[in-house]
MIDRENBA-707395 format. One record per residue (C-alpha): residue in one letter; x, y, z. Coordinates in nm, 2 decimals. Example, Ala and Ser with C-alpha at 12.3 -4.5 7.8 and 13.67 -1.06 7.14 Angstrom:
<sites>
SITE residu     px     py     pz
SITE      A   1.23  -0.45   0.78
SITE      S   1.37  -0.11   0.71
</sites>
This chain:
<sites>
SITE residu     px     py     pz
SITE      X   2.81   1.05   0.80
SITE      X   2.85   1.01   1.18
SITE      X   2.57   0.76   1.24
SITE      X   2.70   0.41   1.29
SITE      X   2.37   0.24   1.18
SITE      X   2.40   0.13   0.82
SITE      X   2.14   0.25   0.57
SITE      X   1.99  -0.05   0.40
SITE      X   1.77  -0.07   0.09
SITE      X   1.45  -0.27   0.07
SITE      X   1.65  -0.55  -0.09
SITE      X   1.90  -0.56   0.19
SITE      X   2.19  -0.38   0.02
SITE      X   2.39  -0.14   0.24
SITE      X   2.42   0.21   0.10
SITE      X   2.76   0.38   0.11
SITE      X   2.80   0.74   0.23
SITE      X   2.86   0.85  -0.13
SITE      X   2.54   0.69  -0.24
SITE      X   2.35   0.86   0.04
SITE      X   2.50   1.20  -0.06
SITE      X   2.40   1.14  -0.43
SITE      X   2.05   1.05  -0.33
SITE      X   2.02   1.36  -0.11
SITE      X   2.15   1.58  -0.40
SITE      X   1.90   1.41  -0.64
SITE      X   1.61   1.48  -0.39
SITE      X   1.72   1.84  -0.36
SITE      X   1.74   1.90  -0.74
SITE      X   1.41   1.73  -0.82
SITE      X   1.22   1.90  -0.53
SITE      X   1.05   1.58  -0.41
SITE      X   0.75   1.60  -0.18
SITE      X   0.91   1.45   0.12
SITE      X   0.58   1.41   0.31
SITE      X   0.43   1.21   0.02
SITE      X   0.73   0.98   0.02
SITE      X   0.71   0.93   0.40
SITE      X   0.35   0.81   0.39
SITE      X   0.33   0.44   0.43
SITE      X   0.06   0.18   0.46
SITE      X  -0.26   0.13   0.28
SITE      X  -0.43   0.42   0.11
SITE      X  -0.72   0.57   0.30
SITE      X  -1.06   0.46   0.20
SITE      X  -1.24   0.77   0.34
SITE      X  -1.19   1.05   0.58
SITE      X  -1.13   0.84   0.88
SITE      X  -0.92   0.53   0.95
SITE      X  -1.06   0.20   0.81
SITE      X  -1.17  -0.08   1.02
SITE      X  -1.10  -0.45   0.95
SITE      X  -1.40  -0.67   0.95
SITE      X  -1.30  -1.04   0.92
SITE      X  -1.56  -1.26   0.75
SITE      X  -1.56  -1.63   0.68
SITE      X  -1.65  -1.76   0.33
SITE      X  -1.71  -2.11   0.22
SITE      X  -1.49  -2.24  -0.06
SITE      X  -1.75  -2.19  -0.34
SITE      X  -1.82  -1.84  -0.24
SITE      X  -1.45  -1.76  -0.20
SITE      X  -1.38  -1.91  -0.55
SITE      X  -1.66  -1.71  -0.70
SITE      X  -1.52  -1.39  -0.54
SITE      X  -1.18  -1.45  -0.68
SITE      X  -1.31  -1.52  -1.03
SITE      X  -1.52  -1.20  -1.02
SITE      X  -1.22  -1.00  -0.89
SITE      X  -1.01  -1.12  -1.17
SITE      X  -1.28  -1.05  -1.43
SITE      X  -1.34  -0.70  -1.29
SITE      X  -0.96  -0.63  -1.25
SITE      X  -1.03  -0.55  -0.88
SITE      X  -0.94  -0.68  -0.54
SITE      X  -1.16  -0.91  -0.34
SITE      X  -1.20  -0.62  -0.09
SITE      X  -1.32  -0.39  -0.36
SITE      X  -1.58  -0.64  -0.47
SITE      X  -1.70  -0.70  -0.12
SITE      X  -1.73  -0.33  -0.04
SITE      X  -1.92  -0.27  -0.37
SITE      X  -2.16  -0.56  -0.29
SITE      X  -2.21  -0.44   0.07
SITE      X  -2.28  -0.08  -0.04
SITE      X  -2.54  -0.21  -0.30
SITE      X  -2.70  -0.43  -0.04
SITE      X  -2.72  -0.16   0.22
SITE      X  -2.86   0.09  -0.03
SITE      X  -3.15  -0.14  -0.12
</sites>
């Protein structure tokens, strides 16, 4: 490898040239979808980019939201989106 920049894993370990070659061979053999691997960030919520809408919650409401999210095995954002959809549909 002619590049002088080290290849570092997410945990900070520097990969050797032999390890890079082995990974490349593995990728070629398994026929990975490289574009799917390259995608980073949060998954899309719809057909267009999501918008962040900050909202302030008092402590009681925030605690209730967290309890409900745990109960429903969901994130706080999922609970808020569902509640907002239900409210706007009424």
